[in-house]
N, C-alpha and C positions, 0 to 999 in steps of 0.2 A: 474375528469377524470382519468381513470385508465392508469397509465404509461405503454407505450408499449403494447397497446391492439387494437384489431380489433373487430368490431361488425358486425355480419352478420344478415340480416333481410330478411325474406321471408314471403310472403302471397300467399296461394294457394287456389284454388277453384276447387272442384270436386263433382260430384253427388249432385249438388244443395246446397252444404255446402261450407263455406269459413272459413279458419283459418289462424293464423299467428304464427310465432315463431321468437325469436331472440336468438343469441348465441354470447357472448363476450368471446374472447380467448386472452391469452397473446401471445407474439411473438413466443412461442414454440408450440402454438396450444392447450395449456392447458385451459380447460373451467374455466371461472371466474364467469359467470352468464348465466343462461338459463331461458327463459320465453316463455310461449306459451298461446294461447287462446283456449278455447273450441270451437269446430266447431259451426258456426252460420248457421242456416237454416232459411232463410227468409220465412215468410208465404206468401200465395197467396195475402192476403190483403196488406202486406208490399210491395210486388212486384208491385201491382197496384198503390198504393199511391206514392211510390218513383219513379217509372218509371225508366228512364235511369240514374237517380241520385243514385239509390240503390247501385251499385257497388262502386262508389266513397265514399258514406257515410260509407259503411261497411269497406272498405279498409283503408280509411284515418282517419275517426273520431272514429270508434269503435276499430278496431284492431291495426292500427299503433300507434295511440295516447296512447292506453292502454299499449302496449308493451314498448314504449319509457318512459312512466311515471313509469313503474314497474322496469325497469333495474336499478340496484344499481351501477354496475361497468360501468362507462361512458367511452366508447372507444375513442381512438385517431381518429378513422375513422370508419364510418359506410359503409358497403358494401352491395349492394343488387344484386341479380341475375336476377332481372326483371326490364327491362328498364322503364316500366310504374310506378315503385315504386320509382325511383330516385327523381323526383321532389317533390312528397309528403313527402318523407323521409327528404329531405332537408328543406322543408317548415314547416312541422309539428314539426320536431325535432329541427329545427334551428341549425343544426349540419353540419359538413363537411361530405359529402357523395359522393359515387361513385358507378357506375354500373360496374361490373367486369365479364368478360366471357373469355373463351378460344378463341384462334384464330388458324387458320391453316397456318399462315404466317411463313416464314423461320425466324430463330433467327436473331435478330438485332446485331449490332456491339459489344455491350458490356452491361454488367449489368447496369441497371439504364437508358439506352438509351431509348428515346421516339421518336416516329415518328407519324406524323399526320395520322389519319385513315380516312380522307375524310371530314366528317362533323365537324362543330365547336364543340369543347369540347370533341372530340373523338380521342384517341391516342392508339398506340400500345406501350406496355411497356415491355421491357426485364427485368423481375423481378429476374431471376436467370440465371446462365451460361449455362444451359442445355436445358430447355424447350422452346417451341415456345413462342413468346411474348403473353401477355394477352392483350385483348382489354379493355380499361378503358374509361368510359364516365363520364363527369361531367355535372352538371346542367348549363344551358346557362349563368346564372348570376355569376358563380364561378369566383373568381379573380385568376390571375396568381399565386400569392403566395399561395393560397389555393391548387391549382392543384399541384404545386411543392412540397408543404408539404405532400400531399397525396401520391405522387410518392415516396418520400423519406421514408415515413412510410411503404409502400408496399415493397420496395426494402429491407429495414431493416428486416421486418418480413419474407420475402422470404428466408433469410439466414438460417432460422431454421424451416420453416414450408412450406407446400404446400398451397398456398393461396386459392385455390378453394375447397379444401377438406372439410372444415367445413360445406359447404352447404349439402354435402352428409350425414354428421352426423345429421344435423337438420332433414332431411327427414326420416332417420332411427329412430330418437327419436320420431318423430310424428307418424310414423307407429307403433312403439312399444306401444304408448299410446292407439291406437285403439284396439290392441290385448287383 
């Protein structure tokens, strides 16, 4: 496990193609490991044979599993920007994982403060002193100590980096590969 690092995982589908990428950064946001898959374009026959299971198969078994196996710098916490990816990331990778997104909520009392965001495993986290809190969601089977550990990791990283920014870098990197 890479000391003081965050892993960002994304899987996107557009124009009949699906691809994934992972970026592991240290707490300053400096890249430690970047992996991506080539776009996968299922054939008509594959769509027929797999039916509704095709998306799950592509996302979890082909893309997610290959990215997790390829990453050499194991992060302290995996972050996904797609709620549908949270459970597979946790299950396939057997790692601590969280879904993270922006919120429009007013800042909370202090850095590190969390507040329930309604549903089980969903919280608002004041990661830094200035920004709106982030919404963080954990898989239903996450233990309290896992969630507390993830919150501590995010607060520590937020002291020297913008937590959501690496997702933009991943998208730009994938776009540059297409050019």
